[in-house]
C-alpha positions as CSV (number, residue, x, y, z in Angstrom):
1,V,6.2,-48.9,-26.7
2,A,8.4,-46.7,-29.0
3,S,7.7,-47.3,-32.8
4,V,10.3,-49.6,-34.6
5,E,11.5,-48.8,-37.9
6,H,10.0,-51.9,-39.4
7,P,6.5,-52.7,-37.5
8,E,5.7,-54.9,-40.0
9,I,7.8,-57.8,-38.7
10,A,5.9,-60.1,-36.1
11,P,8.3,-60.8,-32.9
12,N,8.9,-64.4,-33.6
13,A,9.5,-63.9,-37.4
14,P,13.3,-65.4,-38.2
15,Y,16.0,-63.4,-37.8
16,D,19.5,-64.2,-39.0
17,G,21.3,-60.7,-38.4
18,P,24.1,-60.1,-35.5
19,P,23.2,-60.5,-32.0
20,V,21.2,-57.4,-30.9
21,V,19.1,-56.8,-27.7
22,T,16.0,-54.2,-27.4
23,M,14.2,-52.4,-25.4
24,T,11.3,-51.1,-26.7
25,G,9.5,-49.5,-23.5
26,F,12.6,-47.5,-22.8
27,G,11.6,-44.5,-21.4
28,E,8.5,-45.1,-20.2
29,L,8.9,-47.1,-17.1
30,G,10.7,-43.7,-15.4
31,R,12.8,-40.8,-16.0
32,W,16.6,-40.6,-15.9
33,G,17.6,-42.6,-13.3
34,N,15.8,-45.6,-14.0
35,Q,17.0,-45.2,-17.3
36,I,20.6,-45.8,-16.1
37,L,20.0,-48.5,-14.4
38,Q,18.1,-50.0,-17.2
39,Y,20.8,-49.4,-19.6
40,M,23.6,-50.8,-17.0
41,F,21.4,-54.0,-17.5
42,L,21.5,-53.5,-21.3
43,K,25.3,-53.0,-21.6
44,C,26.1,-55.9,-19.0
45,V,24.2,-58.4,-21.0
46,A,24.8,-57.0,-24.7
47,D,28.4,-56.8,-24.0
48,K,28.1,-60.8,-22.2
49,A,26.6,-62.0,-25.3
50,G,28.4,-59.9,-28.1
51,A,25.6,-58.2,-28.8
52,S,24.5,-54.6,-29.9
53,I,21.7,-52.1,-27.9
54,E,18.6,-50.7,-29.7
55,V,16.5,-48.4,-27.7
56,P,14.5,-45.4,-28.4
57,H,16.2,-42.1,-28.8
58,W,17.3,-40.5,-25.5
59,V,19.3,-37.5,-24.3
60,G,22.1,-39.8,-22.8
61,S,23.2,-40.7,-26.1
62,Q,24.7,-37.3,-26.5
63,L,25.6,-36.8,-23.1
64,F,27.6,-40.4,-22.7
65,G,28.4,-40.6,-26.4
66,L,26.4,-43.8,-26.8
67,Q,26.0,-45.4,-30.2
68,N,23.0,-47.4,-30.6
69,R,21.0,-47.6,-33.5
70,P,16.9,-47.2,-33.1
71,V,14.7,-50.2,-32.6
72,Q,14.7,-51.8,-35.9
73,R,12.1,-54.7,-34.9
74,R,10.1,-56.5,-32.7
75,F,11.8,-59.3,-31.2
76,P,10.0,-61.9,-28.6
77,A,10.0,-59.9,-25.0
78,V,11.1,-61.1,-21.8
79,I,10.5,-59.5,-18.4
80,E,12.7,-59.0,-15.4
81,D,12.0,-61.5,-12.3
82,R,8.6,-60.7,-11.2
83,T,9.3,-61.3,-7.6
84,K,10.9,-58.1,-7.6
85,K,9.9,-55.4,-5.7
86,A,10.2,-53.1,-8.7
87,N,7.8,-54.7,-10.5
88,S,5.1,-53.5,-8.8
89,T,3.8,-52.3,-12.3
90,F,3.8,-55.5,-13.9
91,T,0.1,-56.3,-12.5
92,D,-1.7,-59.1,-14.7
93,D,-3.4,-56.5,-16.7
94,F,0.2,-54.9,-17.7
95,M,1.3,-58.6,-18.1
96,E,-1.7,-59.1,-21.1
97,Y,-0.7,-56.0,-22.4
98,I,3.3,-57.2,-22.8
99,R,1.7,-60.3,-23.5
100,S,-0.4,-58.9,-26.2
101,S,2.5,-57.0,-28.2
102,N,4.6,-60.3,-28.0
103,G,2.6,-62.1,-30.5
104,G,0.4,-63.3,-28.1
105,A,2.8,-66.1,-26.6
106,D,4.1,-66.1,-23.2
107,V,6.8,-64.0,-21.9
108,A,9.3,-65.2,-20.3
109,E,11.3,-64.0,-17.5
110,V,15.3,-62.7,-16.7
111,F,17.1,-63.8,-13.2
112,T,20.1,-62.2,-11.9
113,D,22.3,-65.2,-13.1
114,V,22.2,-63.3,-16.8
115,L,24.5,-60.8,-15.4
116,E,27.0,-63.5,-13.8
117,P,30.2,-63.7,-15.8
118,D,30.2,-67.6,-15.1
119,S,26.7,-68.3,-16.1
120,E,25.9,-69.5,-19.5
121,T,22.9,-67.8,-19.3
122,S,22.7,-65.1,-21.7
123,L,20.4,-62.8,-23.5
124,Q,20.2,-61.9,-27.2
125,N,17.5,-61.3,-30.5
126,V,15.3,-60.4,-27.4
127,D,12.8,-57.3,-26.3
128,V,13.5,-56.8,-22.6
129,W,11.2,-55.1,-19.7
130,G,11.6,-54.3,-16.3
131,W,13.3,-51.7,-13.8
132,F,16.7,-53.7,-13.2
133,Q,16.9,-51.9,-9.8
134,W,18.7,-55.2,-8.3
135,H,21.0,-55.5,-6.0
136,T,23.8,-53.8,-7.1
137,K,26.0,-56.7,-6.0
138,H,24.6,-58.4,-9.3
139,Y,26.4,-55.3,-11.2
140,L,29.7,-55.4,-9.0
141,P,31.5,-57.4,-11.7
142,H,30.8,-55.0,-14.7
143,K,31.7,-52.2,-12.2
144,E,34.5,-50.3,-14.2
145,M,32.9,-50.8,-17.4
146,L,29.7,-49.3,-16.0
147,Q,31.4,-46.5,-14.7
148,D,33.3,-45.8,-18.2
149,T,29.9,-46.4,-20.0
150,F,28.5,-43.6,-18.1
151,S,31.3,-40.9,-18.1
152,A,30.3,-37.2,-19.6
153,V,31.8,-36.5,-23.3
154,P,35.2,-34.8,-23.3
155,E,33.7,-31.4,-24.2
156,L,31.1,-31.8,-21.3
157,E,33.3,-33.2,-18.7
158,A,36.2,-30.1,-19.0
159,H,33.2,-27.9,-19.2
160,L,30.9,-29.0,-16.0
161,G,34.3,-30.1,-14.0
162,S,36.1,-27.2,-14.7
163,I,33.4,-25.2,-12.7
164,F,32.9,-28.1,-10.0
165,E,36.5,-27.1,-9.3
166,Q,36.8,-23.8,-9.6
167,K,33.7,-23.0,-7.6
168,L,33.0,-25.9,-5.3
169,R,36.0,-28.0,-4.5
170,T,38.7,-25.0,-4.1
171,G,37.8,-22.4,-1.9
172,P,37.9,-18.3,-2.3
173,N,41.7,-18.6,-0.8
174,G,42.7,-21.6,-2.9
175,E,42.1,-23.9,-0.3
176,K,40.6,-27.2,-1.2
177,R,37.3,-28.3,0.4
178,T,35.4,-31.3,1.3
179,V,32.3,-31.4,-1.0
180,V,29.0,-32.4,0.8
181,G,26.6,-33.3,-1.6
182,L,22.9,-33.8,-0.5
183,H,19.5,-34.4,-2.9
184,L,16.2,-33.9,-1.5
185,R,13.7,-35.4,-3.8
186,L,10.1,-34.1,-2.9
187,G,7.9,-33.4,-6.0
188,D,5.6,-36.7,-7.1
189,Y,7.4,-38.0,-3.7
190,K,4.8,-36.1,-1.6
191,N,1.7,-37.6,-3.7
192,I,2.2,-41.2,-3.5
193,A,2.7,-42.7,-0.1
194,A,0.2,-45.6,-1.0
195,S,3.5,-47.1,-2.5
196,S,5.8,-49.3,-1.3
197,F,8.8,-46.8,-1.3
198,G,7.6,-43.0,-2.6
199,Y,8.4,-41.1,1.1
200,C,9.7,-38.0,1.5
201,A,12.9,-37.4,4.4
202,P,12.2,-33.8,5.9
203,T,14.9,-31.8,5.9
204,S,15.3,-32.2,9.3
205,W,16.8,-35.8,9.3
206,Y,19.7,-34.5,6.9
207,L,20.4,-31.5,9.2
208,E,20.8,-33.9,12.6
209,W,22.9,-36.0,10.0
210,L,25.0,-32.5,9.2
211,E,25.2,-31.7,12.6
212,K,27.5,-34.6,13.6
213,I,29.2,-35.2,10.1
214,W,29.9,-31.7,9.2
215,P,32.6,-31.0,12.2
216,T,34.8,-34.0,11.4
217,L,35.1,-33.0,7.9
218,E,38.0,-30.5,6.5
219,N,36.7,-27.3,5.1
220,P,33.5,-28.8,4.3
221,V,31.3,-27.0,1.7
222,L,27.7,-27.6,0.8
223,F,25.8,-28.7,-2.3
224,V,22.3,-28.7,-2.6
225,A,20.2,-30.5,-5.3
226,S,16.3,-30.7,-5.0
227,D,13.4,-30.9,-7.4
228,E,12.0,-28.5,-5.2
229,I,15.2,-26.2,-4.4
230,D,13.6,-23.1,-3.6
231,T,11.4,-25.2,-1.0
232,V,14.4,-26.8,1.1
233,L,17.4,-24.6,0.5
234,R,16.4,-22.2,3.0
235,D,16.1,-24.6,5.8
236,F,20.2,-25.3,5.3
237,A,21.2,-21.8,5.1
238,A,23.7,-22.0,8.6
239,Y,25.6,-24.0,6.2
240,D,25.9,-21.4,3.6
241,P,24.7,-23.9,0.7
242,L,25.3,-23.4,-2.7
243,T,23.3,-25.1,-6.0
244,S,24.2,-25.9,-9.8
245,D,22.5,-22.2,-10.4
246,M,24.4,-20.6,-7.5
247,I,27.8,-21.7,-9.2
248,E,26.8,-21.3,-12.9
249,S,27.1,-24.8,-13.7
250,F,24.6,-24.4,-16.6
251,M,25.2,-26.8,-19.5
252,P,26.9,-25.5,-22.3
253,A,25.2,-24.2,-25.1
254,S,25.7,-26.8,-28.0
255,Y,23.6,-29.0,-25.6
256,K,20.8,-26.3,-25.0
257,G,17.5,-27.8,-26.4
258,L,18.1,-31.6,-25.3
259,G,16.0,-31.8,-22.4
260,A,18.9,-32.3,-20.2
261,G,18.6,-29.6,-17.5
262,M,18.7,-32.3,-14.9
263,F,22.5,-33.3,-15.8
264,P,24.6,-30.4,-14.2
265,D,22.9,-31.3,-10.3
266,W,23.7,-35.1,-11.5
267,Y,27.3,-34.7,-12.5
268,N,27.6,-32.5,-9.4
269,L,26.3,-35.1,-7.5
270,T,28.9,-37.7,-8.9
271,Q,31.3,-35.0,-7.9
272,C,31.0,-35.1,-4.3
273,D,33.0,-36.5,-1.4
274,V,30.3,-37.0,0.8
275,L,26.8,-37.7,-0.4
276,A,23.6,-38.2,1.4
277,I,20.6,-38.8,-0.9
278,S,17.1,-39.1,-1.1
279,N,15.2,-42.5,-1.5
280,S,15.6,-42.0,-5.2
281,S,17.3,-43.5,-8.4
282,F,18.6,-40.3,-9.4
283,S,20.3,-39.7,-6.8
284,F,21.7,-43.8,-6.1
285,S,22.9,-43.5,-9.6
286,A,25.4,-40.8,-8.9
287,C,26.6,-42.5,-6.4
288,M,27.5,-46.0,-8.3
289,L,29.4,-43.8,-10.7
290,N,30.9,-41.6,-8.3
291,R,34.6,-42.3,-8.8
292,R,36.2,-39.9,-5.6
293,P,38.5,-41.7,-3.4
294,N,37.6,-42.5,0.0
295,A,34.2,-41.0,-1.1
296,R,31.3,-41.9,1.7
297,F,27.2,-42.1,0.6
298,F,24.2,-41.9,2.8
299,R,20.5,-42.7,2.2
300,A,17.5,-41.4,3.7
301,H,15.2,-44.5,5.3
302,Y,11.8,-44.2,6.2
303,L,12.8,-45.8,9.8
304,D,16.2,-45.0,10.3
305,R,16.8,-41.5,9.5
306,V,19.8,-41.1,7.3
307,V,22.1,-44.4,7.2
308,E,25.2,-44.8,5.6
309,I,25.3,-47.2,2.7
310,E,27.8,-48.6,0.2
311,P,25.7,-47.8,-3.5
312,W,27.7,-51.7,-4.8
313,N,26.4,-53.8,-2.4
314,A,22.6,-52.5,-1.6
315,D,19.0,-52.3,-3.2
316,P,19.3,-49.6,-5.3
317,I,15.5,-48.2,-3.8
318,V,14.3,-49.3,-0.6
319,H,10.9,-50.7,-0.4
320,R,9.0,-51.1,2.7
321,E,7.0,-54.3,3.6
322,V,3.6,-53.5,2.1
323,S,0.9,-55.4,4.1
324,S,-1.7,-57.6,2.3
325,N,-4.2,-56.6,5.2
326,A,-5.7,-53.6,3.8
327,I,-6.4,-52.0,7.0
328,A,-3.2,-52.3,8.7
329,E,-1.5,-51.1,5.2
330,M,-3.4,-48.2,5.8
331,G,-2.1,-47.7,9.3
332,N,1.8,-48.2,7.9
333,T,1.2,-45.8,5.2
334,I,-0.1,-43.2,7.5
335,R,2.7,-43.9,9.9
336,V,5.1,-43.2,7.5
337,L,3.0,-40.2,6.5
338,Y,3.0,-38.6,9.6
339,N,7.3,-39.4,10.2
340,T,7.9,-37.9,6.9
341,Q,5.8,-34.8,6.1
342,G,4.0,-34.6,9.8
343,T,0.1,-33.7,10.4
344,A,-0.3,-31.9,7.5
345,G,1.3,-34.2,4.9
346,V,-1.4,-37.0,6.5
347,M,-4.4,-34.6,6.3
348,K,-3.6,-34.0,2.6
349,N,-2.6,-37.6,1.1
350,V,-6.1,-39.1,3.4
351,L,-8.1,-36.7,2.0
352,Y,-6.4,-36.5,-1.7
353,E,-3.8,-38.0,-2.5
354,L,-4.5,-41.8,-1.2
355,P,-8.1,-42.0,-3.4
356,Y,-6.7,-40.5,-6.3
357,Y,-3.4,-42.9,-6.1
358,G,-6.4,-45.8,-6.4
359,I,-8.3,-43.7,-9.0
360,R,-5.0,-43.8,-11.5
361,S,-4.6,-47.3,-11.2
362,V,-8.3,-48.2,-12.0
363,V,-7.6,-45.9,-15.1
364,M,-4.6,-47.5,-16.0
365,K,-6.2,-50.9,-15.5
366,A,-8.8,-49.7,-18.1
367,V,-5.9,-48.3,-20.4
368,L,-4.1,-51.0,-20.7
369,K,-7.4,-53.3,-21.5
370,A,-8.5,-51.5,-23.8
371,R,-4.7,-51.3,-25.6
372,T,-4.8,-55.2,-25.5
373,L,-8.6,-55.2,-27.6
């Protein structure tokens, strides 16, 4: 949990200041894409309650021009609906940890009605916990406000936007092109097959999709983003792919050192005309914030390969059903592994990653238990 300016104040201590919503765990429950979704939730509930937002410092403040104070004091904790699949981390141990940081008091749950404009439910003077990967129909009433919130500051928009228009949208002879974007998430997804969401769609799925859609597009050009770009890029050689590095889409000098090296990829994905993504909040959030007229969006699905989606009417992350029977679940996991990573992926996970995943869970429980003492 992030430090607060006045840790001596108990969560349940009286407060008579202006309404506020805090998230002391912001930055601890996922990276960039998850932070976007969490801040979306905070922005919606804060605006509804006429409250300000207080979160630990994050790079989005400079990139989007957000004005937030650091967390001044602790407030009573609330968590998102525990039935949401993204809440796999909200085990009994983790709940006990949150409860202990809440002065030992029970922790209330927050449900989707808090986002409904006509609902009387609102949040203020609380510390929020969760991923808030809620079906985006709940965020839809706030779409325009959220897209405005996550617009790059003018200097950054002018810099990255100019590069995109000149080197991706415009062809060598001045012709306008249809920018087709791909985002392939590998990295840790290769190692967390035991989770309900961690699967690596192979490049062959995207190649099959490209073969079908490419002939239907006018002057298409391919842009590829990945956390392992050197691993995947050669598979798309037939389409002469471009990357952020290849078009020199880098952060301006004044933004160096912020830890925002991922931002050009993310920004470029928000500008694509057609986009096929991984099961990742990084690229799903880019789909949500893409304002291109008539843009189309697709996502890799562990059963259905690449399927079309509507970002404002979909689950941000696809979760497969997890069986309560350990043997059946192991079989399901191996089946997904084989379909996405082949025999080598199955062997690596069975011999190393799956046992490591179990050990890591035991260690996490021990750490949380120790912190509550």
